[in-house]
C-alpha positions as CSV (number, residue, x, y, z in Angstrom):
1,M,0.0,0.0,0.0
2,S,3.0,2.3,0.6
3,E,3.5,2.6,-3.2
4,Y,0.0,3.6,-3.8
5,K,-0.2,7.2,-5.3
6,P,-3.5,8.2,-6.7
7,Y,-3.8,11.0,-9.3
8,V,-5.6,13.2,-6.9
9,P,-3.8,13.3,-3.5
10,V,-5.7,11.7,-0.8
11,D,-5.4,14.7,1.5
12,R,-6.7,17.0,-1.2
13,P,-10.4,17.8,-0.8
14,M,-12.4,17.8,-4.1
15,K,-16.1,17.7,-5.1
16,E,-17.3,14.2,-6.1
17,L,-20.9,13.1,-5.2
18,T,-22.8,16.0,-6.7
19,L,-26.2,16.5,-8.4
20,P,-24.8,17.3,-11.8
21,A,-22.6,14.2,-11.7
22,I,-25.5,12.0,-10.6
23,L,-27.9,13.5,-13.1
24,L,-25.4,13.0,-15.9
25,G,-24.7,9.5,-14.9
26,V,-28.3,8.6,-14.7
27,L,-28.9,10.0,-18.2
28,M,-25.8,8.1,-19.6
29,S,-26.9,4.8,-17.8
30,M,-30.3,5.0,-19.5
31,I,-29.0,6.0,-23.0
32,L,-26.0,3.6,-23.1
33,G,-28.0,0.9,-21.6
34,A,-30.7,1.3,-24.3
35,A,-28.2,1.6,-27.1
36,N,-26.4,-1.7,-26.0
37,A,-29.8,-3.5,-25.8
38,Y,-30.4,-2.5,-29.4
39,L,-26.9,-3.7,-30.3
40,G,-27.1,-6.9,-28.3
41,L,-30.4,-8.1,-29.9
42,K,-29.1,-7.3,-33.5
43,A,-25.5,-8.4,-33.3
44,G,-25.3,-10.7,-30.2
45,M,-22.7,-8.7,-28.4
46,T,-22.3,-5.4,-26.5
47,V,-19.5,-2.8,-26.3
48,A,-18.0,-1.6,-23.2
49,A,-19.4,1.8,-22.1
50,T,-16.5,2.9,-20.0
51,F,-14.7,4.8,-22.6
52,P,-17.5,6.8,-24.2
53,A,-19.0,7.4,-20.8
54,A,-15.7,8.9,-19.6
55,V,-15.5,11.2,-22.7
56,I,-19.0,12.3,-22.5
57,A,-18.7,12.9,-18.7
58,M,-15.6,15.2,-19.3
59,A,-17.1,17.1,-22.1
60,V,-20.4,17.7,-20.2
61,L,-19.1,18.5,-16.8
62,K,-16.5,20.8,-18.0
63,L,-19.3,23.2,-18.8
64,F,-20.1,23.1,-15.1
65,K,-16.5,23.4,-14.0
66,G,-16.7,19.7,-12.7
67,T,-13.7,18.1,-11.0
68,I,-12.1,15.0,-12.2
69,L,-13.7,13.1,-9.4
70,E,-17.2,14.2,-10.4
71,E,-16.5,13.1,-13.9
72,N,-15.3,9.7,-12.6
73,L,-18.5,9.5,-10.5
74,A,-20.6,10.3,-13.6
75,R,-18.8,7.7,-15.7
76,T,-19.2,5.0,-13.0
77,T,-22.9,5.7,-12.8
78,G,-23.4,5.8,-16.5
79,A,-21.3,2.8,-17.6
80,V,-23.3,0.3,-15.4
81,G,-26.3,0.7,-17.8
82,E,-24.4,-1.2,-20.5
83,A,-23.5,-4.0,-18.1
84,L,-27.2,-4.3,-17.0
85,A,-28.3,-4.3,-20.8
86,A,-26.1,-7.2,-21.3
87,G,-27.8,-9.3,-18.7
88,A,-31.1,-8.1,-20.0
89,I,-30.7,-8.8,-23.7
90,F,-29.1,-12.3,-23.1
91,T,-32.1,-13.5,-21.0
92,I,-35.2,-11.3,-20.8
93,P,-36.1,-11.9,-24.5
94,A,-35.9,-15.6,-23.8
95,F,-39.3,-15.3,-21.9
96,I,-40.7,-14.2,-25.3
97,V,-38.8,-16.7,-27.5
98,S,-39.8,-19.6,-25.1
99,G,-43.4,-18.7,-25.1
100,V,-43.5,-18.0,-21.3
101,W,-44.7,-14.4,-22.2
102,T,-46.7,-13.4,-25.1
103,S,-45.6,-9.7,-24.5
104,F,-43.1,-8.3,-22.1
105,N,-44.2,-8.3,-18.4
106,Y,-42.8,-4.8,-17.4
107,L,-43.1,-5.4,-13.6
108,Q,-41.6,-8.9,-13.7
109,A,-38.8,-8.2,-16.1
110,T,-37.8,-4.9,-14.3
111,A,-38.0,-6.7,-10.9
112,L,-35.6,-9.3,-12.2
113,L,-33.1,-6.7,-13.5
114,L,-33.3,-4.7,-10.3
115,V,-32.6,-7.6,-8.1
116,G,-29.7,-8.9,-10.3
117,G,-28.2,-5.5,-10.8
118,I,-28.3,-4.4,-7.2
119,L,-26.9,-7.8,-6.0
120,G,-24.1,-7.5,-8.5
121,V,-23.0,-4.3,-6.9
122,L,-23.6,-5.4,-3.3
123,F,-21.7,-8.7,-3.7
124,V,-18.7,-7.1,-5.4
125,I,-18.5,-4.4,-2.6
126,L,-17.4,-7.2,-0.3
127,L,-14.6,-8.1,-2.7
128,R,-13.4,-4.6,-3.8
129,R,-10.6,-4.2,-1.3
130,T,-9.1,-7.4,-2.2
131,F,-9.0,-6.6,-5.9
132,M,-7.6,-3.1,-5.4
133,D,-4.9,-4.2,-3.1
134,D,-3.6,-6.8,-5.4
135,S,-0.8,-5.1,-7.5
136,S,-0.4,-8.3,-9.6
137,L,-3.8,-7.8,-11.3
138,P,-3.2,-5.7,-14.6
139,F,-6.7,-4.1,-15.2
140,P,-5.9,-3.6,-18.9
141,E,-9.2,-1.5,-19.6
142,S,-9.1,0.2,-16.3
143,Q,-5.7,1.5,-16.9
144,A,-6.6,2.6,-20.6
145,C,-9.5,4.5,-19.3
146,T,-7.4,6.1,-16.5
147,E,-5.1,7.5,-19.2
148,I,-7.9,8.8,-21.3
149,V,-9.4,10.6,-18.2
150,K,-6.0,12.1,-17.3
151,A,-5.3,13.2,-20.9
152,G,-8.8,14.9,-20.7
153,Q,-7.6,17.1,-18.0
154,G,-5.2,18.7,-20.4
155,G,-8.1,19.7,-22.9
156,S,-8.1,16.7,-25.2
157,S,-11.2,14.7,-24.3
158,G,-12.2,13.4,-27.6
159,A,-15.8,14.3,-27.1
160,G,-16.0,15.9,-30.6
161,M,-15.1,12.5,-32.1
162,V,-17.8,10.7,-30.1
163,F,-20.6,13.3,-30.8
164,G,-19.5,13.7,-34.5
165,A,-19.6,10.0,-35.1
166,M,-23.0,9.8,-33.2
167,G,-24.4,12.4,-35.5
168,L,-23.3,10.8,-38.8
169,S,-24.5,7.3,-37.7
170,A,-27.8,8.8,-36.6
171,L,-28.3,10.5,-40.0
172,I,-27.4,7.3,-41.9
173,E,-29.9,5.3,-39.8
174,I,-32.6,7.7,-40.4
175,F,-32.2,7.2,-44.2
176,R,-31.7,3.4,-44.0
177,N,-34.1,2.2,-41.4
178,G,-37.5,1.0,-42.6
179,N,-39.2,3.1,-40.0
180,G,-37.4,6.2,-41.1
181,I,-37.0,7.6,-44.7
182,P,-35.3,4.5,-46.4
183,L,-33.6,6.3,-49.2
184,L,-30.5,4.1,-48.6
185,G,-30.3,0.4,-49.0
186,S,-29.3,-1.9,-46.0
187,S,-28.0,-5.0,-48.0
188,H,-28.5,-6.6,-51.3
189,K,-29.6,-10.3,-51.7
190,V,-28.7,-12.5,-54.7
191,V,-29.1,-16.1,-55.7
192,A,-26.5,-17.9,-57.3
193,G,-26.1,-21.5,-58.5
194,V,-27.0,-23.9,-61.3
195,G,-29.8,-26.3,-61.3
196,K,-30.5,-27.7,-57.9
197,A,-27.4,-26.2,-56.4
198,V,-28.6,-22.9,-54.9
199,L,-26.3,-20.3,-53.1
200,P,-28.1,-17.5,-51.2
201,I,-25.8,-14.7,-50.9
202,Q,-26.1,-11.2,-49.0
203,T,-23.9,-8.2,-49.1
204,P,-22.7,-6.7,-45.9
205,A,-25.3,-4.5,-44.2
206,S,-24.7,-0.7,-44.5
207,S,-24.9,-0.6,-40.6
208,P,-22.8,2.0,-38.8
209,A,-23.2,0.0,-35.6
210,F,-21.9,-3.3,-37.1
211,L,-18.9,-1.5,-38.6
212,G,-18.3,0.1,-35.2
213,V,-18.5,-3.2,-33.4
214,G,-16.1,-4.8,-36.0
215,F,-13.7,-2.0,-35.6
216,I,-13.7,-2.5,-31.7
217,I,-13.2,-6.2,-31.7
218,G,-10.6,-6.1,-34.5
219,P,-9.8,-8.0,-37.6
220,R,-9.1,-11.3,-35.9
221,L,-12.3,-11.6,-34.0
222,G,-14.3,-10.2,-36.9
223,A,-12.8,-12.9,-39.2
224,I,-13.7,-15.5,-36.6
225,T,-17.4,-14.4,-36.7
226,L,-17.5,-14.2,-40.4
227,A,-16.2,-17.8,-40.5
228,G,-19.3,-18.9,-38.7
229,G,-21.5,-17.0,-41.0
230,V,-19.7,-18.6,-44.0
231,F,-20.0,-22.0,-42.6
232,G,-23.7,-21.5,-41.8
233,W,-25.0,-19.6,-44.9
234,L,-22.6,-20.7,-47.6
235,F,-21.9,-24.3,-46.5
236,L,-24.7,-25.8,-44.5
237,M,-27.6,-23.7,-46.1
238,P,-26.9,-24.9,-49.7
239,I,-26.5,-28.5,-48.6
240,I,-29.9,-28.2,-46.7
241,I,-31.6,-26.7,-49.9
242,F,-30.1,-29.3,-52.0
243,V,-31.2,-32.2,-49.8
244,N,-34.8,-30.7,-49.8
245,V,-34.9,-30.2,-53.4
246,M,-33.6,-33.8,-54.2
247,G,-35.9,-35.3,-51.6
248,G,-38.9,-33.6,-53.0
249,T,-40.0,-32.1,-49.7
250,A,-42.6,-29.4,-49.7
251,A,-39.9,-26.9,-49.0
252,G,-37.9,-28.3,-51.9
253,Q,-40.8,-27.9,-54.3
254,K,-41.3,-24.4,-53.1
255,I,-37.6,-23.6,-53.5
256,C,-37.9,-25.1,-57.1
257,E,-40.9,-22.9,-58.0
258,I,-39.1,-19.7,-56.8
259,T,-35.8,-20.3,-58.6
260,S,-37.4,-21.4,-61.8
261,G,-39.9,-18.5,-62.2
262,S,-39.3,-15.3,-63.8
263,G,-37.8,-12.2,-62.1
264,N,-35.5,-12.0,-59.3
265,P,-35.8,-15.1,-56.9
266,A,-33.8,-13.6,-54.1
267,P,-36.6,-11.8,-52.1
268,A,-38.9,-14.8,-52.1
269,L,-36.1,-17.3,-51.4
270,F,-34.6,-15.3,-48.5
271,A,-38.3,-14.9,-47.0
272,M,-38.5,-18.5,-47.0
273,L,-35.1,-19.2,-45.5
274,G,-35.2,-16.5,-42.8
275,G,-37.5,-15.7,-40.1
276,Q,-38.5,-17.8,-37.0
277,K,-40.1,-20.6,-39.2
278,G,-37.6,-20.6,-42.1
279,L,-35.2,-23.3,-43.0
280,Y,-32.3,-21.4,-41.5
281,A,-34.0,-21.1,-38.2
282,Q,-35.3,-24.7,-38.1
283,N,-31.9,-26.1,-39.0
284,V,-28.7,-24.1,-39.0
285,K,-29.6,-22.0,-35.9
286,I,-30.4,-25.1,-33.8
287,I,-26.9,-26.5,-35.0
288,A,-25.4,-23.2,-33.8
289,I,-27.1,-23.6,-30.5
290,G,-25.5,-27.0,-29.9
291,A,-22.1,-25.4,-30.8
292,M,-22.6,-22.4,-28.4
293,I,-23.2,-24.9,-25.6
294,V,-19.9,-26.6,-26.0
295,G,-18.2,-23.3,-26.9
296,A,-19.4,-21.7,-23.6
297,F,-18.2,-24.6,-21.6
298,F,-14.9,-24.6,-23.5
299,T,-14.4,-20.9,-22.9
300,L,-14.9,-21.5,-19.0
301,F,-12.5,-24.5,-19.3
302,K,-9.7,-22.5,-20.9
303,M,-10.2,-20.1,-18.0
304,R,-10.3,-22.7,-15.4
305,N,-7.2,-21.6,-13.5
306,N,-8.5,-17.9,-13.3
307,L,-12.0,-19.2,-12.3
308,I,-10.6,-21.4,-9.5
309,M,-8.5,-18.3,-8.3
310,G,-11.5,-16.1,-8.5
311,M,-13.6,-18.6,-6.3
312,K,-10.9,-18.9,-3.7
313,R,-10.4,-15.1,-3.6
314,S,-14.2,-14.7,-3.1
315,F,-14.3,-16.8,0.0
316,A,-11.1,-15.5,1.4
317,S,-12.3,-12.0,1.0
318,L,-15.3,-12.4,3.2
319,T,-13.1,-12.4,6.3
320,G,-11.4,-9.2,5.2
321,A,-14.3,-7.4,4.2
322,K,-15.4,-6.5,7.6
323,S,-12.3,-4.3,8.3
324,D,-13.1,-0.6,8.7
325,E,-9.4,0.3,9.7
326,A,-8.7,2.4,6.5
327,V,-10.0,5.9,6.7
328,E,-8.3,7.6,3.8
329,R,-10.7,8.5,1.0
330,P,-9.7,5.8,-1.6
331,H,-10.3,3.1,1.0
332,Q,-13.7,4.1,2.3
333,D,-16.2,1.4,1.2
334,M,-20.0,1.4,2.2
335,N,-20.7,0.3,5.8
336,F,-20.3,-3.4,6.1
337,K,-23.5,-3.9,8.0
338,T,-25.4,-1.7,5.6
339,V,-24.1,-3.9,2.6
340,L,-25.0,-7.2,4.4
341,L,-28.5,-5.7,5.2
342,G,-28.9,-4.7,1.6
343,I,-28.0,-8.2,0.4
344,V,-30.5,-9.9,2.8
345,V,-33.3,-7.6,1.8
346,T,-32.5,-8.0,-1.9
347,I,-32.5,-11.8,-1.5
348,G,-36.0,-11.7,0.2
349,A,-37.2,-9.6,-2.7
350,M,-35.6,-12.1,-5.2
351,F,-37.6,-15.0,-3.4
352,A,-40.8,-12.9,-3.8
353,V,-40.1,-12.4,-7.5
354,Y,-39.5,-16.1,-8.0
355,F,-42.6,-17.0,-6.2
356,W,-44.5,-14.4,-8.4
357,L,-43.1,-16.2,-11.5
358,T,-43.5,-19.9,-10.4
359,K,-46.5,-19.7,-7.8
360,S,-44.5,-22.4,-5.9
361,P,-42.8,-21.6,-2.5
362,L,-40.5,-24.7,-2.9
363,I,-39.4,-23.9,-6.4
364,A,-38.9,-20.2,-5.3
365,L,-36.8,-21.3,-2.3
366,V,-34.7,-23.7,-4.7
367,T,-34.2,-21.1,-7.3
368,T,-33.2,-18.5,-4.8
369,L,-30.6,-20.6,-3.2
370,V,-29.1,-21.6,-6.5
371,M,-29.1,-17.9,-7.5
372,V,-27.4,-16.8,-4.1
373,V,-24.6,-19.2,-4.4
374,A,-24.0,-19.0,-8.2
375,G,-24.5,-15.2,-8.0
376,F,-21.9,-14.6,-5.5
377,V,-19.4,-16.9,-6.9
378,F,-19.7,-15.7,-10.5
379,A,-19.5,-12.1,-9.2
380,A,-16.1,-12.8,-7.8
381,V,-15.2,-14.7,-11.0
382,A,-16.4,-12.0,-13.2
383,G,-14.4,-9.4,-11.2
384,Y,-11.4,-11.5,-11.3
385,L,-11.6,-12.1,-15.1
386,V,-12.2,-8.4,-15.8
387,S,-9.0,-7.6,-13.8
388,I,-7.0,-9.9,-16.1
389,I,-8.6,-9.5,-19.5
390,G,-11.1,-6.6,-19.3
391,S,-14.8,-6.4,-19.3
392,S,-15.2,-6.7,-23.1
393,S,-14.0,-10.4,-22.7
394,N,-16.3,-11.1,-19.6
395,P,-17.8,-14.6,-20.5
396,I,-21.2,-14.0,-18.8
397,S,-23.0,-16.0,-21.3
398,G,-21.0,-19.1,-20.4
399,L,-21.4,-18.3,-16.6
400,T,-25.1,-17.9,-17.1
401,L,-25.6,-21.0,-19.1
402,S,-23.8,-23.0,-16.4
403,T,-26.3,-21.7,-13.8
404,L,-29.2,-22.2,-16.1
405,L,-28.2,-26.0,-16.6
406,L,-27.8,-26.4,-12.7
407,A,-31.2,-24.8,-12.0
408,A,-32.9,-26.7,-14.8
409,G,-31.5,-30.1,-13.6
410,L,-32.6,-29.4,-10.0
411,L,-36.0,-28.4,-11.1
412,V,-36.4,-31.6,-13.2
413,L,-35.4,-33.7,-10.2
414,L,-38.2,-31.9,-8.2
415,G,-40.7,-32.7,-10.9
416,M,-41.2,-29.1,-12.0
417,K,-42.6,-28.9,-15.7
418,G,-44.3,-26.7,-18.0
419,Q,-44.2,-22.8,-18.3
420,A,-43.7,-22.4,-14.7
421,G,-40.5,-24.4,-14.8
422,I,-39.2,-22.6,-17.8
423,A,-39.9,-19.3,-16.1
424,A,-38.1,-20.3,-13.0
425,V,-34.9,-21.4,-15.0
426,L,-35.0,-18.2,-17.0
427,G,-35.5,-16.1,-13.8
428,V,-32.3,-17.6,-12.3
429,A,-30.5,-17.1,-15.5
430,T,-31.6,-13.5,-15.7
431,V,-30.5,-12.6,-12.2
432,V,-27.1,-14.4,-12.4
433,C,-26.4,-12.8,-15.9
434,C,-27.1,-9.3,-14.4
435,V,-25.0,-10.0,-11.3
436,A,-21.9,-11.2,-13.4
437,G,-22.2,-8.4,-16.0
438,V,-22.6,-5.7,-13.3
439,A,-19.9,-7.0,-10.9
440,G,-17.3,-7.1,-13.7
441,D,-18.2,-3.6,-14.9
442,M,-18.1,-2.3,-11.3
443,I,-14.7,-3.8,-10.5
444,Q,-13.3,-2.3,-13.7
445,D,-14.8,1.3,-13.0
446,W,-13.8,1.1,-9.4
447,R,-10.2,0.4,-10.4
448,V,-10.2,3.5,-12.6
449,G,-11.6,5.5,-9.4
450,Y,-9.0,3.9,-7.3
451,N,-6.2,5.0,-9.8
452,L,-7.6,8.6,-9.6
453,G,-8.1,8.7,-5.7
454,A,-11.9,8.6,-5.8
455,T,-14.1,7.7,-2.8
456,P,-15.2,4.0,-3.1
457,W,-18.6,4.5,-1.2
458,K,-19.6,7.3,-3.4
459,M,-18.9,5.3,-6.5
460,Q,-20.9,2.4,-5.0
461,V,-23.9,4.7,-4.4
462,G,-23.5,5.8,-7.9
463,G,-23.4,2.3,-9.2
464,L,-26.6,1.5,-7.4
465,I,-28.4,4.6,-8.7
466,G,-27.1,3.7,-12.4
467,V,-28.6,0.2,-12.0
468,V,-32.0,1.4,-11.0
469,A,-32.1,4.0,-13.7
470,A,-31.1,1.4,-16.5
471,A,-33.6,-1.1,-15.0
472,L,-36.5,1.1,-15.4
473,V,-35.8,1.9,-19.1
474,L,-34.5,-1.3,-20.6
475,V,-37.8,-3.4,-20.7
476,P,-39.8,-0.6,-22.5
477,V,-36.7,-0.4,-24.9
478,L,-37.1,-4.2,-25.5
479,W,-40.7,-3.9,-25.9
480,L,-40.4,-1.1,-28.5
481,L,-37.8,-3.1,-30.5
482,H,-39.8,-6.3,-30.4
483,T,-43.1,-4.7,-31.3
484,Y,-42.1,-2.1,-33.9
485,G,-38.4,-2.9,-34.7
486,G,-39.0,-6.2,-36.5
487,G,-39.6,-8.8,-33.6
488,I,-37.2,-10.6,-31.3
489,G,-36.0,-14.0,-32.8
490,T,-36.3,-12.7,-36.4
491,D,-33.6,-11.8,-38.9
492,A,-34.2,-8.1,-37.8
493,L,-33.4,-8.9,-34.1
494,P,-31.8,-12.4,-33.8
495,A,-30.9,-12.1,-30.2
496,P,-28.6,-15.4,-30.2
497,Q,-28.0,-15.7,-26.7
498,A,-31.7,-15.3,-25.8
499,G,-32.5,-18.0,-28.2
500,L,-29.8,-20.2,-26.6
501,M,-31.3,-19.6,-23.1
502,A,-34.9,-20.2,-24.3
503,E,-33.9,-23.4,-26.2
504,M,-32.0,-24.9,-23.3
505,S,-34.8,-24.1,-20.8
506,K,-37.5,-25.4,-23.1
507,G,-35.5,-28.5,-24.0
508,I,-34.6,-29.5,-20.5
509,I,-37.9,-28.6,-18.6
510,G,-40.3,-29.2,-21.5
511,G,-38.6,-32.1,-23.2
512,T,-38.8,-30.3,-26.6
513,M,-35.2,-30.0,-27.4
514,E,-34.2,-30.8,-31.0
515,W,-31.5,-33.2,-29.8
516,G,-30.4,-34.5,-33.2
517,L,-29.4,-31.0,-34.5
518,I,-28.2,-30.0,-31.1
519,V,-25.8,-32.9,-31.0
520,I,-24.5,-32.2,-34.5
521,G,-23.7,-28.7,-33.4
522,M,-22.0,-30.0,-30.4
523,L,-19.9,-32.4,-32.2
524,F,-19.0,-29.6,-34.8
525,A,-17.8,-27.5,-31.9
526,V,-15.7,-30.4,-30.4
527,A,-14.1,-30.8,-34.0
528,L,-13.3,-27.1,-33.9
529,I,-11.6,-27.6,-30.5
530,L,-9.5,-30.5,-31.7
531,I,-8.2,-28.7,-34.7
532,G,-7.4,-25.8,-32.4
533,A,-9.9,-23.3,-34.1
534,P,-9.9,-20.0,-32.3
535,S,-13.1,-19.3,-30.2
536,P,-15.6,-21.9,-31.0
537,M,-18.3,-19.8,-29.3
538,L,-17.8,-16.9,-31.5
539,I,-17.9,-19.0,-34.7
540,A,-21.1,-20.5,-33.4
541,V,-22.6,-17.0,-32.9
542,G,-21.5,-16.2,-36.3
543,M,-23.5,-19.2,-37.6
544,Y,-26.6,-18.0,-35.7
545,L,-26.5,-14.3,-37.0
546,P,-27.7,-13.2,-40.5
547,F,-24.9,-13.2,-43.0
548,D,-25.2,-9.4,-43.7
549,T,-24.6,-8.8,-40.0
550,V,-21.4,-10.9,-39.6
551,S,-20.0,-9.7,-43.0
552,A,-20.5,-6.0,-41.9
553,I,-18.7,-6.8,-38.6
554,F,-15.9,-8.3,-40.5
555,I,-15.7,-5.2,-42.7
556,G,-15.4,-3.2,-39.5
557,G,-12.5,-5.3,-38.4
558,L,-10.9,-4.7,-41.8
559,I,-11.1,-1.1,-41.4
560,A,-9.3,-1.4,-37.9
561,W,-6.5,-3.4,-39.8
562,V,-6.3,-0.8,-42.4
563,V,-5.8,1.8,-39.7
564,S,-3.1,-0.3,-37.9
565,V,-1.1,-0.6,-41.2
566,F,-1.1,3.2,-41.8
567,V,-0.3,4.1,-38.4
568,K,2.8,1.5,-38.3
569,R,4.2,3.2,-41.3
570,A,3.3,6.7,-40.4
571,A,4.2,6.6,-36.6
572,K,6.8,4.0,-36.7
573,D,8.2,3.6,-33.2
574,D,6.1,6.2,-31.7
575,K,4.0,4.3,-29.1
576,D,2.3,7.3,-27.9
577,A,0.9,8.2,-31.4
578,K,-0.2,4.6,-31.9
579,E,-2.1,4.7,-28.6
580,R,-3.7,8.0,-29.5
581,V,-4.8,6.6,-32.9
582,E,-6.3,3.5,-31.1
583,N,-8.1,5.5,-28.6
584,R,-9.4,8.0,-31.3
585,G,-10.7,5.0,-33.3
586,L,-12.3,3.4,-30.5
587,L,-14.2,6.6,-29.5
588,I,-15.3,7.0,-33.2
589,A,-16.6,3.4,-33.3
590,S,-18.5,3.8,-30.0
591,G,-20.1,6.9,-31.5
592,L,-21.2,4.9,-34.5
593,V,-22.8,2.2,-32.4
594,A,-24.6,4.8,-30.1
595,G,-26.0,6.8,-33.0
596,E,-27.5,4.2,-34.9
597,A,-28.9,2.3,-31.7
598,L,-30.5,5.6,-30.3
599,V,-32.1,6.4,-33.6
600,G,-33.3,2.9,-34.2
601,I,-35.1,3.1,-30.7
602,L,-36.4,6.5,-31.4
603,L,-37.9,5.5,-34.8
604,A,-39.5,2.4,-33.2
605,A,-41.0,4.7,-30.6
606,L,-42.4,7.1,-33.5
607,V,-44.2,4.1,-35.1
608,A,-45.6,3.1,-31.7
609,A,-47.1,6.5,-31.5
610,K,-48.5,6.1,-35.0
611,L,-46.1,8.5,-36.7
612,K,-44.3,7.4,-39.9
613,L,-41.6,9.5,-41.5
614,Y,-42.1,7.8,-44.9
615,A,-44.3,5.5,-47.0
616,P,-44.5,5.0,-50.7
617,P,-47.7,6.7,-52.1
618,A,-49.4,3.3,-52.6
619,E,-49.0,2.5,-48.8
620,A,-49.5,6.0,-47.4
621,A,-53.4,5.9,-47.8
622,D,-53.7,2.7,-46.0
623,L,-51.5,3.9,-43.1
624,I,-53.5,7.1,-43.0
625,K,-56.8,5.1,-42.5
626,Q,-55.1,3.2,-39.7
627,G,-54.6,6.5,-37.9
628,Y,-50.9,7.0,-38.8
629,K,-49.6,10.5,-39.6
630,V,-47.3,10.0,-42.7
631,F,-44.9,12.9,-43.4
632,Y,-43.2,12.0,-46.6
633,K,-44.1,10.1,-49.7
634,I,-40.9,9.9,-51.7
635,P,-39.1,7.1,-53.8
636,S,-35.7,5.8,-53.1
637,W,-32.8,7.7,-54.7
638,F,-30.4,4.8,-55.2
639,G,-30.6,1.0,-55.7
640,H,-30.0,-1.1,-52.6
641,W,-26.8,-2.4,-53.9
642,S,-25.1,1.0,-54.7
643,S,-26.4,2.9,-51.7
644,A,-25.4,0.2,-49.2
645,M,-21.9,0.1,-50.7
646,L,-21.6,4.0,-50.7
647,V,-22.6,3.9,-47.0
648,I,-19.9,1.3,-46.1
649,I,-17.1,3.0,-48.2
650,G,-17.9,6.4,-46.8
651,L,-18.0,5.2,-43.3
652,G,-14.7,3.3,-43.8
653,A,-13.1,6.4,-45.1
654,F,-14.5,8.6,-42.2
655,I,-13.0,6.1,-39.7
656,V,-9.5,5.9,-41.2
657,F,-9.2,9.5,-41.9
658,F,-10.2,10.9,-38.4
659,S,-8.5,7.9,-36.6
660,L,-5.1,8.8,-38.3
661,K,-5.5,12.4,-37.7
662,A,-4.5,11.6,-34.0
663,I,-1.1,10.8,-35.1
664,K,-0.2,14.5,-35.3
665,A,-2.0,15.3,-32.0
666,P,0.1,16.9,-29.2
667,A,1.9,14.5,-27.1
668,T,2.0,16.7,-24.0
669,E,-1.5,15.8,-22.6
670,E,-0.1,13.5,-19.8
671,T,2.2,16.3,-18.6
672,Q,-0.6,18.9,-18.7
673,A,-2.9,16.7,-16.9
674,S,-0.3,15.9,-14.2
675,D,0.8,19.5,-13.7
676,E,-2.8,20.7,-13.1
């Protein structure tokens, strides 16, 4: 502890827990949570909100002469919305996909999110001091965020890049989204092949969000995701089509009619292949789910040493959590008794929610016990993994799946069946997923605060406030997107993790699992593991998603590779310049993700309010009869192929140009920040 020197000296008084910081944090928690919910449903992944939240907090609070600790508190409060969104989109839509709910139950869903999010914060408070005191833990993303915050004190926050990218992305989405004014194409579908061999092909989606995600995860992970899409759409799907055609099935006869008719067969064929009842969903997606099961557990197996260390750390930390010896600002946690009381009350609320879902006190008790044990252990595990590899790689879907299988197995032994059993299993999965996601995010954000010299109990209060704020808005966002954004489980909103959770819970409790296809997928994942393929889980996710999604993510990764090639040539051995370019690109990509997501949600809300920005003249009269207000009746300017490619090329040039401009940025930011 003698070597600990925070950025803000411990004896220097400074404003921290203030109304502007809390209000900004609450707003960011809601917005970033909603944006990541949109992204998670469409692409099956979320992006860490710590970096954009830090930049936005610096930019806004500077207007109010806010301190660095106020900025830190706003960021901590705001970033937790993304973590809770991950827990929400991986599990809450599964209630819809599995048929437990026919529409979103706001009170039950929000209660599950609140319980999971609050427990995630409270559990990890008990472990915070142990993680902070261990100098061997690298906290890679926390260290990177700390440097961004320090640099921001010298006047270079990067907020202009975030907001500029958000604005561009929002504008493109307005002219690309079917609920907006669709002058631009999204992707182009073609059918290639000869005779009975049919190859359905989609071009990359002109989605700023997907390009941003690809840029963030990089070319390697983007290529792995694309590999899954290629295997699913360009290998398995042609085989399935060929077998149906040769076998003379009803589907095969329909395919023959479509491909032998006049005109472009692509729209009709893709309509038949896609959707919840299409050939792809009924075959390839089930195989992908089998591969995801093995991939999730293999991910946990590879991390087994860190997982075991995290579990040991969690139990060892309980004895040290009671200590109140430290009184300096960076060591002041919330009162231990208050934390324990909060945990007990939240567990009681959790029992009530589970009883509400299942109407069985025994099942509610069993699921509560499973959740408490799994939740605490996985909170510790998530915290430890984040300290090693960062929150972007936190394997919460694997941890959640483990708990789901345990809970489902216990309920089957207790004779629980039907929708109540499925609801109980998904209820446990939801809470554990939220606990693991929030715990990992909190540890990462608290480490940034620790580096800066912030007060832990104030950040903990901010985290709890952020959880409540995000929980209140996430379910309405999911409802909007499901009802007016294309429907969860469709090609518009595939929600792969939710599909996995729904399929597993239905299959084990209800006995409806498509075991043949599931086993094929599991064996495929085993084969990938045996040949040393990287990330079988990510390959499986790529198989599950639409091809235009995974190919767009890959294009984003290629853009990141282009930037890295240029910066290596221009900056050579200048590590600071390379880091500036990397941070600039990350902020631009985050802005692209947020802009599209927020406009997508806003447009769905307008449709819910019976407002339509665009309709072709033939459809406008119909919509007006239904009570809609239609503002524009204009045709498209470009073909779908040309406009989609223009958007992708333009966005790629935008990212490359403005990222590389950071090479020439002044390298004195750290000195300026330190001297202040």
